[in-house]
C-alpha positions in Angstrom: 24.2 6.8 11.3 21.6 4.4 11.0 19.8 7.0 9.3 22.8 7.1 6.4 23.0 2.8 6.4 18.5 3.0 6.5 19.8 4.8 2.7 22.9 2.9 2.1 20.6 0.4 2.3 17.5 1.2 0.1 20.3 2.9 -2.7 22.1 -0.4 -3.1 18.3 -2.3 -3.2 17.3 0.5 -5.3 19.9 -0.4 -8.2 18.9 -3.7 -8.3 15.4 -3.5 -8.4 15.4 -0.8 -10.8 17.4 -3.7 -13.1 14.4 -6.2 -12.9 11.7 -2.6 -13.6 13.9 -2.7 -17.0 12.2 -5.7 -18.2 9.4 -4.4 -18.7 7.7 -2.3 -21.4 8.5 1.7 -20.0 5.3 3.5 -20.1 5.0 3.6 -16.7 3.4 6.5 -15.1 4.9 5.4 -11.0 6.2 2.1 -10.2 7.0 1.3 -6.2 8.8 -1.7 -4.4 6.4 -2.7 -1.5 7.1 -5.5 1.6 8.8 -7.8 3.8 11.0 -8.2 0.7 12.4 -4.3 0.7 11.9 -2.7 4.1 13.2 -5.2 7.6 9.9 -6.7 8.7 10.5 -8.6 12.1 10.7 -11.9 11.9 11.5 -11.4 8.1 14.2 -11.8 6.2 14.3 -9.4 3.4 16.7 -11.0 1.1 14.3 -14.1 0.8 11.6 -12.7 0.6 9.5 -12.5 -2.6 8.9 -8.9 -3.9 6.6 -6.7 -4.9 5.8 -4.1 -7.2 3.1 -2.0 -8.7 2.9 -0.4 -11.6 0.8 2.2 -13.0 0.5 2.8 -16.9 -2.1 5.8 -18.5 -3.2 2.8 -21.0 -3.7 -0.4 -19.7 -4.6 -2.2 -23.4 -1.2 -0.9 -24.9 0.9 -2.1 -21.7 -0.2 -5.2 -21.6 -0.3 -5.8 -25.1 3.4 -5.2 -24.5 4.3 -6.7 -21.6 3.0 -10.1 -23.1 5.0 -10.0 -26.1 8.1 -9.4 -23.5 6.9 -11.5 -21.0 4.0 -13.6 -21.6 5.1 -16.5 -19.4 4.2 -14.3 -16.7 0.7 -14.9 -17.4 -1.6 -17.5 -16.6 -4.7 -19.1 -18.8 -5.8 -15.6 -18.7 -3.5 -15.0 -21.8 -5.2 -16.2 -24.4 -8.2 -13.9 -24.6 -5.7 -11.2 -25.4 -5.0 -7.8 -24.1 -8.1 -6.0 -23.7 -10.4 -8.0 -22.3 -6.6 -9.2 -19.4 -7.3 -4.3 -19.3 -11.6 -5.4 -18.6 -10.6 -7.7 -16.5 -7.8 -5.6 -13.9 -10.0 -2.5 -14.3 -13.9 -4.4 -13.5 -13.0 -6.1 -10.7 -11.7 -6.0 -7.7 -9.4 -3.4 -6.5 -8.9 -2.8 -10.1 -5.0 -4.1 -9.9 -4.7 -6.9 -12.1 -1.2 -9.2 -10.0 1.5 -11.9 -12.0 2.4 -13.5 -9.3 5.5 -16.2 -8.6 7.9 -14.2 -11.6 11.6 -15.7 -11.3 12.8 -12.8 -12.2 17.1 -12.0 -11.2 17.1 -15.1 -8.9 14.3 -13.9 -7.1 10.6 -14.3 -6.9 8.3 -11.5 -6.9 4.4 -11.1 -7.7 3.3 -7.0 -9.7 0.5 -5.7 -9.6 -1.3 -3.7 -12.7 -3.3 -0.2 -12.0 -4.1 2.3 -14.4 -3.5 5.7 -13.9 -6.8 6.6 -13.4 -8.1 4.1 -11.2 -5.1 4.6 -8.9 -5.7 9.1 -8.6 -9.2 7.8 -7.2 -8.0 5.4 -4.9 -5.5 8.0 -3.0 -8.4 11.2 -3.7 -11.0 9.1 -2.0 -10.3 6.0 -0.6 -12.2 3.2 -2.6 -11.2 0.8 -2.1 -7.3 1.2 -0.1 -5.9 -1.3 -2.1 -3.0 0.5 -3.5 -3.3 4.1 -1.1 -2.8 1.1 1.8 0.1 0.3 0.9 1.2 3.7 0.1 0.3 5.1 3.8 3.5 2.6 4.7 7.2 3.4 3.3 7.3 2.2 -0.5 10.6 2.5 -2.4 9.2 4.9 -5.5 11.7 3.7 -8.5 10.0 4.9 -11.1 7.2 8.5 -11.9 6.8 10.7 -14.2 5.7 14.4 -14.2 2.3 13.8 -13.4 1.5 16.7 -11.7 -2.2 15.3 -11.0 -1.1 12.1 -9.6 2.1 14.1 -7.4 -1.0 15.7 -5.4 -3.2 12.5 -5.1 -0.1 10.9 -3.3 0.9 14.0 -1.1 -2.9 14.1 -0.6 -3.3 10.4 0.7 -1.1 10.9 3.4 -2.4 13.6 4.6 -5.9 11.6 4.6 -3.6 9.0 6.5 -2.6 11.1 9.2 -6.3 13.1 9.8 -8.0 9.2 9.5 -5.6 8.2 12.3 -6.3 11.2 14.6 -9.6 11.0 14.8 -8.8 7.1 16.6 -6.6 8.6 18.6 -6.5 10.4 22.0 -5.1 14.5 22.8 -1.5 12.9 23.5 0.7 10.1 21.8 3.2 8.3 20.7 5.0 9.0 17.0 5.2 5.3 17.0 1.1 4.8 18.5 0.6 7.5 14.8 3.2 5.1 12.9 0.9 1.7 14.1 -2.7 3.5 13.4 -1.5 4.6 10.0 0.1 1.2 9.5 -3.3 -0.9 10.4 -5.4 1.4 8.7 -5.3 -0.5 5.6 -5.2 -4.0 7.0 -8.6 -3.3 8.9 -11.4 -5.8 7.7 -8.9 -7.6 5.8 -10.3 -10.8 5.7 -6.7 -12.3 5.4 -5.6 -10.9 8.9 -8.2 -13.7 9.6 -6.7 -16.7 7.8 -3.5 -16.1 6.3 -1.6 -13.2 7.5 0.9 -13.4 10.6 -1.5 -11.2 12.9 1.6 -9.0 14.6 2.1 -8.2 11.3 1.0 -4.3 11.6 3.4 -3.6 14.6 5.8 -5.9 12.7 6.1 -3.9 9.6 6.6 -0.6 12.8 9.2 -1.9 14.6 11.6 -1.4 12.4 10.5 0.9 10.0 10.0 4.3 12.5 13.0 6.1 10.6 12.2 5.1 7.4 8.0 6.9 8.7 9.6 8.9 10.8 11.1 10.7 6.7 7.5 9.1 4.8 5.2 11.8 7.4 7.7 14.6 8.6 7.2 17.3 6.3 3.2 16.4 6.4 3.1 16.2 10.5 5.9 19.8 10.9 2.8 21.7 8.7 -0.2 20.4 10.1 -2.7 22.8 11.7 -4.5 20.0 14.1 -0.8 18.9 16.5 1.8 20.4 18.4 4.8 18.1 16.9 7.7 17.3 18.7 10.1 15.1 17.1 12.5 15.1 19.4 10.7 13.8 22.5 8.4 11.7 19.3 5.3 12.9 20.5 2.5 14.5 19.3 -0.6 16.6 21.0 -3.4 16.7 18.4 -6.6 19.1 18.6 -9.7 18.9 15.6 -11.3 21.5 16.1 -12.0 23.4 12.8 -14.1 22.2 10.0 -12.8 22.8 6.9 -15.0 23.2 3.7 -14.1 23.8 0.4 -16.3 24.9 -2.8 -17.4 21.7 -4.7 -19.5 18.6 -4.5 -16.3 16.0 -5.4 -15.0 16.9 -2.0 -11.7 14.6 -0.7 -11.1 12.2 1.7 -9.6 14.9 4.4 -12.4 17.1 3.9 -15.0 14.7 5.1 -12.8 13.7 8.0 -12.8 16.5 9.6 -16.4 17.1 8.7 -16.5 13.9 10.5 -15.0 15.0 13.5 -17.6 17.3 14.4 -19.2 13.2 16.1 -18.7 13.1 19.5 -19.0 9.2 18.1 -15.5 9.7 15.3 -13.7 7.0 16.1 -16.4 4.2 15.3 -17.8 6.0 12.6 -14.1 6.8 11.5 -13.5 2.4 12.1 -16.5 0.8 10.8 -16.6 2.8 7.1 -12.3 2.0 7.1 -14.0 -1.8 7.8 -16.5 -1.5 5.5 -14.2 -0.1 2.3 -11.1 -3.2 3.3 -13.7 -6.2 3.9 -14.7 -6.1 0.0 -12.4 -4.8 -1.7 -9.6 -7.7 -0.1 -12.7 -9.9 -0.8 -12.9 -9.3 -5.0 -8.6 -9.3 -5.1 -8.0 -12.7 -3.6 -11.2 -13.7 -5.0 -10.1 -12.0 -9.3 -6.6 -13.3 -8.2 -7.3 -16.2 -8.8 -7.7 -16.6 -12.0 -5.0 -13.7 -12.7 -2.7 -15.9 -10.6 -4.1 -19.5 -11.2 -4.9 -22.8 -9.3 -1.0 -23.7 -9.0 0.5 -20.3 -8.4 -2.0 -19.1 -6.1 -1.8 -23.1 -4.1 1.8 -21.8 -3.2 1.5 -18.3 -3.1 -1.6 -19.1 0.4 0.4 -22.4 1.1 3.7 -19.2 1.5 1.3 -17.2 3.5 -0.2 -19.9 5.9 3.1 -20.6 6.0 3.9 -16.5 7.9 0.9 -16.5 9.5 2.2 -19.8 11.5 6.4 -18.4 12.3 4.1 -15.2 13.7 1.8 -17.3 16.1 5.5 -19.7 16.8 7.0 -15.7 17.9 4.4 -15.3 20.7 5.1 -15.6 24.1 3.0 -18.3 26.0 
């Protein structure tokens, strides 16, 4: 019953999100909506929160050219530099994403990030920044996806890597909720915004009200994973990573590297430190870039909203 209600709500919102999507250039390899404006989180109201989107595009220069024609007001003063410079700012700084924020659309306010398809695939496979790959560890609402087989494989590989990384930081036996909390927290480890500007209960808020969506996202991977015994009826898992998987070639993906790390008795702290260093660097540089891409007034307004959410989170905590 709960699943059918959740799926019905997602279908209704999907129609609304696609109306918003129709106002943008359609040359997209992937488009998804995410965050508290899409999935209910403890203490938040999806109907009022800003809606967050990510668009992956094969040719950023062409896409920004078209978007500047259709939606020029979405951009800060950087619009005067033209699509080539905007694309360079997108790819050369921060986490390879260009965000336009506080954009009015369909009686709501939205934020959307643009990333090249190649940069997205690279992050999904190698966790260079974990900026978009980390968002895709959590449930998202896919609005559009083309037939790019490499991208499809990378999306699945990213989820498998999230599971493997979480296994290395969990005991031999644990609950589904333990696993999903660990997965949801991977991309927040080391994020300076968790110290200033985010609700400290953000990870548990994401998981608590969305267990059904997490199960749907990870069920097949957990059922097929040779390193774990998954008991969905009991909501329990038992793991034992004992085999080192080696594949030919020098460009190994994250999952292979994690399985090698599993041989280290201190693997949990090794993985934690590695994730923190990746996320810390990308969160700082992308946030700095956001001041320019959003403009000063929007940056101040956006930051004020984040601080209000953090304050509400503090007030909800028991004394």
